[in-house]
Legacy VTK file of the C-alpha trace (Angstrom):
# vtk DataFile Version 3.0
C-alpha trace
ASCII
DATASET POLYDATA
POINTS 485 float
46.928 92.328 -10.793
48.407 88.383 -10.728
49.780 86.824 -13.508
47.282 84.004 -15.166
48.950 80.747 -14.319
48.093 77.559 -15.998
49.134 75.028 -13.596
47.129 77.078 -10.509
44.028 77.119 -12.493
44.115 73.203 -13.195
44.783 72.368 -9.494
42.022 74.612 -8.520
39.618 72.668 -11.210
40.541 70.019 -10.284
40.218 70.792 -6.175
36.837 71.782 -7.062
36.105 68.299 -9.066
37.158 66.350 -5.834
34.921 68.444 -4.057
31.917 67.765 -5.850
32.834 63.894 -6.057
32.790 64.210 -2.364
29.349 66.101 -2.038
27.669 63.881 -4.358
28.849 60.536 -3.054
28.023 61.679 0.725
24.288 62.854 -1.293
24.464 59.191 -2.403
25.361 57.665 0.886
22.832 59.794 2.540
20.166 58.542 0.296
20.796 55.212 0.588
21.217 55.049 4.068
17.309 56.715 4.397
16.384 54.185 1.582
17.685 51.482 4.075
15.909 53.311 6.811
12.599 53.235 5.486
12.580 49.941 4.245
14.072 48.786 7.856
10.856 51.029 9.253
8.919 48.983 7.021
9.692 45.725 7.715
6.896 45.734 10.729
3.656 47.183 10.827
4.306 50.409 12.224
1.738 52.667 12.898
2.860 54.872 9.472
3.034 51.902 7.410
-0.571 51.017 8.616
-1.624 54.322 8.135
-0.448 54.125 4.513
-2.035 50.596 3.984
-5.486 51.677 6.029
-5.088 55.021 3.407
-5.547 52.956 0.176
-8.972 52.076 1.273
-11.267 54.650 -0.524
-14.615 54.155 1.502
-16.624 55.030 -1.065
-20.474 53.997 -1.374
-19.818 51.392 -3.287
-17.529 50.113 -1.522
-19.607 50.472 1.863
-22.550 48.527 -0.092
-20.047 45.813 -1.326
-18.999 45.572 2.111
-22.541 45.125 3.744
-23.453 42.584 1.134
-19.675 40.613 1.784
-20.211 40.828 5.830
-23.598 39.365 6.175
-22.907 36.876 3.107
-21.620 33.491 1.696
-18.893 34.522 -0.588
-19.766 31.884 -3.234
-23.309 32.877 -3.340
-22.323 36.184 -4.247
-19.713 35.331 -6.602
-21.819 33.095 -8.518
-22.097 33.708 -11.973
-25.592 33.769 -12.850
-25.309 32.576 -16.371
-23.660 29.337 -15.385
-26.751 28.565 -13.290
-28.708 26.945 -15.740
-29.016 23.235 -16.062
-25.929 21.321 -17.406
-25.606 20.336 -21.115
-25.617 16.560 -20.084
-25.062 14.912 -23.718
-22.068 13.269 -24.140
-20.888 11.867 -27.736
-18.975 9.177 -25.407
-19.993 7.321 -22.639
-19.614 4.541 -20.578
-23.251 3.413 -19.179
-23.136 4.269 -14.973
-23.343 1.290 -12.863
-25.569 3.046 -10.316
-24.309 5.842 -7.513
-22.785 4.962 -4.395
-22.196 7.126 -1.089
-19.225 6.787 0.669
-21.230 9.112 3.059
-18.480 10.889 5.927
-15.505 8.699 5.198
-12.425 9.185 3.267
-13.031 5.971 1.302
-13.611 8.128 -1.920
-10.509 5.685 -3.205
-11.719 2.622 -2.917
-15.559 3.652 -4.041
-13.888 4.687 -7.707
-11.419 1.792 -7.732
-14.006 -0.967 -7.324
-16.780 1.470 -9.583
-14.363 0.472 -11.825
-14.515 -3.052 -11.369
-18.499 -3.109 -10.425
-19.086 -1.913 -13.927
-17.149 -4.704 -16.102
-18.545 -7.334 -13.612
-22.322 -5.901 -14.533
-21.811 -6.140 -18.016
-20.344 -9.616 -17.849
-22.966 -11.065 -16.029
-25.708 -9.154 -16.989
-26.390 -7.621 -14.059
-28.661 -4.414 -13.608
-27.707 -4.486 -9.904
-25.132 -5.121 -7.718
-22.791 -3.909 -5.537
-19.309 -4.649 -4.049
-18.702 -4.332 0.259
-16.857 -1.496 0.746
-16.138 -2.012 4.520
-15.067 -5.453 3.765
-12.253 -4.311 1.840
-11.532 -1.504 4.191
-11.267 -3.139 7.159
-8.437 -5.038 5.914
-7.226 -1.487 4.576
-6.801 -0.345 7.816
-5.361 -3.480 9.209
-2.653 -3.401 6.881
-1.895 0.254 7.409
-1.744 -0.472 11.310
1.346 -2.839 10.470
2.707 -0.660 7.484
3.111 1.825 10.759
4.264 -0.368 13.627
6.610 -2.138 11.008
7.955 1.074 9.727
8.815 2.089 13.541
10.601 -1.129 13.612
12.567 -0.282 10.646
13.825 3.392 11.747
13.933 2.288 15.698
17.661 3.458 15.466
17.139 6.715 14.111
16.169 9.965 16.440
12.772 11.064 16.952
12.927 14.097 15.007
14.413 12.162 11.917
12.514 13.380 9.082
10.664 9.572 8.078
10.545 8.970 11.963
8.144 12.417 12.557
6.316 11.104 9.169
5.335 8.170 10.538
4.433 9.569 13.956
2.368 11.984 12.144
0.798 9.822 9.629
-0.006 6.338 11.658
-3.332 5.572 9.716
-5.680 7.389 7.578
-8.959 6.336 5.506
-7.517 8.154 2.614
-5.982 6.007 -0.389
-4.860 5.521 -4.266
-5.697 3.273 -6.471
-2.047 1.193 -5.604
-4.288 0.384 -2.673
-6.871 -0.914 -4.324
-4.720 -3.564 -6.499
-2.724 -4.724 -3.688
-5.632 -5.238 -1.620
-7.747 -6.894 -4.058
-5.262 -9.369 -5.012
-4.238 -10.094 -1.491
-8.021 -10.248 0.301
-10.187 -10.688 -2.937
-13.448 -8.733 -3.006
-16.995 -9.995 -1.829
-20.497 -8.643 -2.541
-22.827 -6.136 -0.496
-24.648 -8.960 1.007
-21.850 -10.880 2.644
-20.605 -7.605 4.841
-23.025 -4.380 5.219
-21.706 -1.243 6.280
-21.731 0.027 9.657
-22.531 3.525 11.313
-18.619 3.699 12.119
-17.863 2.866 8.205
-19.981 5.771 7.116
-18.389 8.047 9.380
-14.818 7.024 9.976
-13.198 10.218 12.059
-13.937 9.050 15.375
-12.667 5.441 15.083
-9.317 6.511 12.777
-8.872 9.041 15.474
-8.935 6.369 18.428
-6.958 4.294 16.355
-3.901 7.148 15.315
-3.815 7.341 19.219
-3.097 3.717 20.155
-0.779 3.266 17.147
1.029 6.014 18.422
1.509 4.313 22.093
2.674 1.201 20.324
4.959 2.907 18.430
6.381 4.818 21.546
6.671 1.810 23.350
8.671 -0.327 20.549
10.963 2.659 20.568
11.498 2.221 24.203
11.795 -1.557 24.196
14.522 -0.737 21.680
16.430 1.012 23.298
15.671 -1.280 26.322
17.742 -3.862 23.642
15.273 -5.892 22.435
15.877 -7.908 19.123
14.066 -6.712 15.889
12.379 -10.302 16.327
11.182 -9.888 19.695
10.438 -6.134 18.787
7.768 -7.868 15.511
6.771 -10.841 18.144
5.380 -7.825 20.336
4.006 -5.948 17.163
1.955 -8.719 16.610
0.172 -8.217 20.124
-0.423 -4.891 19.048
-2.070 -5.746 16.006
-4.505 -7.765 18.315
-5.998 -4.708 19.465
-6.158 -2.933 16.425
-8.199 -5.728 14.894
-10.421 -6.307 18.068
-11.068 -2.310 17.486
-11.910 -2.855 13.988
-14.434 -6.131 14.286
-15.835 -3.822 17.035
-16.568 -0.537 14.532
-16.801 -2.370 11.490
-18.021 -5.947 11.568
-15.606 -8.908 11.095
-14.555 -10.054 7.745
-16.829 -12.921 6.499
-13.748 -16.136 5.171
-16.914 -17.868 2.762
-20.265 -16.607 2.062
-22.968 -17.782 -0.525
-24.118 -15.708 -3.636
-26.078 -16.193 -6.586
-26.794 -13.168 -8.954
-29.958 -11.847 -8.862
-32.730 -9.609 -10.787
-35.234 -7.772 -9.147
-34.809 -9.408 -5.910
-34.533 -13.561 -7.441
-31.916 -15.458 -8.053
-30.594 -16.379 -11.495
-29.128 -19.259 -10.586
-28.251 -21.674 -7.478
-25.980 -20.314 -4.731
-22.668 -20.867 -4.501
-20.438 -20.989 -1.427
-17.304 -18.503 -2.118
-14.084 -17.259 -0.367
-13.450 -13.418 -1.275
-10.149 -14.798 -3.318
-12.201 -17.114 -5.328
-15.111 -14.214 -5.934
-12.514 -11.910 -7.572
-11.124 -15.158 -9.404
-14.593 -16.152 -10.467
-17.270 -13.512 -10.823
-14.955 -10.752 -10.973
-12.375 -12.080 -13.787
-9.502 -12.164 -11.465
-7.161 -9.598 -13.539
-3.994 -8.889 -12.240
-4.899 -4.850 -11.944
-0.901 -4.357 -10.601
0.279 -5.735 -14.205
-2.557 -3.982 -16.403
-3.046 -0.635 -14.857
-0.625 2.675 -15.078
-1.360 5.857 -13.320
-0.833 8.492 -15.734
-0.189 11.836 -13.765
-0.379 15.582 -14.914
2.209 17.965 -12.849
3.543 20.713 -14.477
5.736 21.160 -11.731
8.021 18.754 -12.426
9.158 17.318 -15.889
7.066 15.565 -18.407
8.111 12.121 -19.774
9.311 10.818 -16.157
8.092 8.098 -14.031
7.832 8.440 -10.190
7.696 6.285 -7.337
6.584 7.963 -3.625
8.462 6.263 -0.834
5.869 4.553 1.461
3.092 5.835 -0.310
1.569 1.957 -0.050
-1.430 0.366 1.699
0.357 -2.957 2.787
3.922 -3.666 3.802
4.480 -6.372 1.218
2.559 -4.005 -1.431
3.515 -1.646 -4.430
4.818 1.933 -3.620
2.727 4.264 -5.542
4.245 4.824 -9.282
2.935 7.345 -11.797
4.472 8.764 -14.998
4.520 12.119 -15.444
2.720 12.909 -19.054
1.288 16.489 -20.888
-2.201 16.912 -20.794
-2.915 16.754 -24.131
-1.497 13.130 -24.033
-3.287 12.171 -21.270
-6.074 13.332 -22.351
-5.776 10.910 -25.573
-5.299 7.667 -23.351
-8.665 8.590 -21.180
-10.407 9.095 -24.852
-9.047 5.874 -26.139
-10.875 3.613 -23.515
-13.909 5.575 -22.825
-14.315 5.011 -26.428
-13.521 1.274 -25.712
-16.434 1.711 -22.961
-14.064 1.137 -19.817
-14.522 3.676 -17.228
-11.221 4.830 -15.428
-10.041 5.738 -11.703
-9.731 9.980 -12.330
-8.284 12.169 -9.203
-9.036 15.964 -9.229
-8.897 18.986 -6.628
-12.658 18.867 -6.817
-13.574 21.854 -4.274
-11.921 24.727 -6.744
-15.081 26.172 -9.036
-17.464 23.534 -8.019
-20.959 24.614 -8.215
-22.500 21.765 -5.516
-26.641 22.815 -7.177
-25.755 21.889 -10.713
-23.063 19.495 -10.283
-20.925 21.625 -12.693
-16.879 22.104 -12.561
-16.136 25.420 -14.458
-13.315 28.096 -14.418
-16.718 30.769 -14.680
-18.710 29.608 -12.162
-17.334 32.105 -9.565
-15.454 35.670 -10.073
-14.047 36.179 -6.323
-12.065 38.629 -8.278
-14.410 41.448 -9.299
-16.218 40.596 -5.744
-12.697 42.042 -3.925
-11.570 44.125 -6.939
-8.393 42.135 -7.469
-7.423 39.146 -9.715
-6.446 35.667 -8.822
-4.052 34.579 -11.970
-1.656 31.740 -10.642
-0.936 29.057 -13.237
-1.399 25.441 -12.521
2.533 24.919 -11.703
2.482 27.718 -9.517
-0.952 26.352 -7.299
0.980 23.362 -6.992
4.402 25.007 -5.854
2.753 27.207 -3.706
0.357 24.382 -2.036
-2.560 26.030 -2.734
-3.766 23.045 -5.104
-3.399 19.285 -5.461
-5.528 16.210 -5.623
-8.299 16.049 -3.151
-10.796 13.717 -4.118
-11.369 10.402 -6.663
-14.155 9.615 -8.852
-14.892 7.222 -11.942
-14.186 8.978 -15.533
-16.842 7.976 -17.656
-18.055 10.088 -20.169
-15.968 12.629 -23.133
-17.670 15.463 -25.843
-15.762 15.403 -28.358
-16.111 18.592 -31.551
-15.622 17.717 -34.853
-11.993 17.561 -34.636
-12.140 14.949 -32.095
-11.329 17.205 -29.204
-12.813 16.905 -26.044
-15.111 19.918 -25.000
-16.503 18.378 -21.592
-16.067 15.050 -19.183
-18.361 13.461 -16.962
-17.289 11.451 -13.535
-19.577 9.232 -11.320
-19.109 10.458 -8.353
-19.457 8.176 -4.505
-21.553 11.329 -2.398
-24.934 9.727 -3.166
-27.391 9.762 -6.125
-29.272 13.681 -4.979
-25.506 15.294 -4.884
-24.726 17.074 -8.149
-26.442 16.069 -11.604
-28.347 12.927 -10.356
-24.677 12.031 -8.510
-22.572 12.581 -11.486
-19.770 15.581 -11.734
-19.580 17.777 -15.180
-16.695 19.067 -16.145
-15.449 21.628 -18.323
-11.916 20.846 -21.248
-10.557 24.018 -19.584
-11.226 23.032 -15.416
-9.806 19.439 -16.603
-7.178 20.709 -17.892
-6.480 23.351 -14.714
-7.794 20.839 -11.652
-7.059 17.200 -12.835
-4.781 15.458 -12.174
-4.188 11.702 -12.509
-6.039 8.774 -14.652
-5.157 5.314 -14.011
-5.407 3.512 -17.751
-5.132 0.030 -18.668
-2.290 -0.751 -20.826
-3.797 -1.538 -23.867
-5.198 2.087 -23.957
-1.834 3.643 -23.799
0.895 3.936 -27.167
3.864 2.371 -27.483
6.209 5.582 -26.623
4.252 5.796 -23.583
4.554 1.898 -22.484
8.478 2.344 -23.402
8.463 5.262 -20.736
7.413 3.114 -17.962
10.201 0.973 -18.210
12.863 3.513 -17.027
14.029 3.579 -13.389
11.686 5.925 -11.090
12.867 9.195 -9.647
11.512 8.639 -5.876
10.425 11.252 -4.302
9.804 11.266 -0.189
6.439 10.256 1.702
6.390 13.789 2.649
6.380 15.266 -0.752
3.204 18.100 -0.469
1.932 16.752 -3.665
1.135 13.681 -1.974
0.642 14.189 1.291
-3.278 14.238 1.217
-4.131 11.842 -1.564
-7.427 10.468 -2.908
LINES 1 486
485 0 1 2 3 4 5 6 7 8 9 10 11 12 13 14 15 16 17 18 19 20 21 22 23 24 25 26 27 28 29 30 31 32 33 34 35 36 37 38 39 40 41 42 43 44 45 46 47 48 49 50 51 52 53 54 55 56 57 58 59 60 61 62 63 64 65 66 67 68 69 70 71 72 73 74 75 76 77 78 79 80 81 82 83 84 85 86 87 88 89 90 91 92 93 94 95 96 97 98 99 100 101 102 103 104 105 106 107 108 109 110 111 112 113 114 115 116 117 118 119 120 121 122 123 124 125 126 127 128 129 130 131 132 133 134 135 136 137 138 139 140 141 142 143 144 145 146 147 148 149 150 151 152 153 154 155 156 157 158 159 160 161 162 163 164 165 166 167 168 169 170 171 172 173 174 175 176 177 178 179 180 181 182 183 184 185 186 187 188 189 190 191 192 193 194 195 196 197 198 199 200 201 202 203 204 205 206 207 208 209 210 211 212 213 214 215 216 217 218 219 220 221 222 223 224 225 226 227 228 229 230 231 232 233 234 235 236 237 238 239 240 241 242 243 244 245 246 247 248 249 250 251 252 253 254 255 256 257 258 259 260 261 262 263 264 265 266 267 268 269 270 271 272 273 274 275 276 277 278 279 280 281 282 283 284 285 286 287 288 289 290 291 292 293 294 295 296 297 298 299 300 301 302 303 304 305 306 307 308 309 310 311 312 313 314 315 316 317 318 319 320 321 322 323 324 325 326 327 328 329 330 331 332 333 334 335 336 337 338 339 340 341 342 343 344 345 346 347 348 349 350 351 352 353 354 355 356 357 358 359 360 361 362 363 364 365 366 367 368 369 370 371 372 373 374 375 376 377 378 379 380 381 382 383 384 385 386 387 388 389 390 391 392 393 394 395 396 397 398 399 400 401 402 403 404 405 406 407 408 409 410 411 412 413 414 415 416 417 418 419 420 421 422 423 424 425 426 427 428 429 430 431 432 433 434 435 436 437 438 439 440 441 442 443 444 445 446 447 448 449 450 451 452 453 454 455 456 457 458 459 460 461 462 463 464 465 466 467 468 469 470 471 472 473 474 475 476 477 478 479 480 481 482 483 484
């Protein structure tokens, strides 16, 4: 027998521990290697991964019946909650009288109809008119001419930058559009005035703007390239701007051919039942705005209020190059929590003053009864999943943004003064929705309303103080505003 040696026993024990650790480390390494290999294999839709995914679909009789229904029908019809299809409750505790439904037809001019509808309601009330409409094509003519100048001057201003510069790229991607926002209304009205519908009638192309707008965009891009080429050959800024004026003559001709020529003067008298209430008078568009429409300074008296939870509240923002005229104002707004914005809107409606309002109108809209309600459609049950993003997440992921402008005209308040539902005057004709109006629940308002334009007198002092701060400047291509209406 061997003698017992404590040292020898300790060394044997240590050796076993080392071997165990080496084996364990090797095992961990192999596991990590296999896991990495497995992850790498799942980067692409390999046959194995595809088999795993496709195997999750059970293809039960219920699935088959649902698949047959979904594949052969409109998703919106199948997801419609029948309990929400009844005629909506049309009682509103606070409402401004509607000035009559307008129709923008197949054009993107909702911003123009909405902005002038706010002015129109006041003109009708002040002049005791039951029926009155502005000429939308008049102001739109100058909007398109001004935007063309804005683009061409922008090309001149950025002529030293390369074609792949972000601003140059944005200009060529967006030389012109028929969309817009309230700042465009205020700048255009202050500069060009307004005219009644009788002074300049709508045309087919003003009701259907896409064709002419597309051709003008193509021509403007061509002109933009020519200006850059002339700059590279040594043309001065003054020479380029003289050339720009010649280019705008072509644009002006295209506008006249499509929309008619704006009147320099016109004769008008207020009417009731087709009869003049006073002797007709000759106006210019500017004098008509001053004398008949009140001549209010829209830029000075109105503020744009936004609810965008993806950015800090109580901050003023300015969108670079988001304007309708080169010598006009960029879009500036104050971002507010939803409850503060609602309080201002309610104060305005209680004083019988409509507001410019914009939202993501396509979300949860029942076109048959004109209701905007989060419970209108249940797509989750249809596909066996959920759609759970909140407003901030929808904005951040490009799922939601302002798409349409309307005129906010009514709110229904409960006994505590809290809103239950809201109503807007739309510009899609009198037969759309609820007699030309849309009604939204307060929950929908929270999720898909983005901004209102309110008179300063309805804003508390705390809000007016915030408007004095220096705006945070956002780029023209910010996704929240690239398709604004």
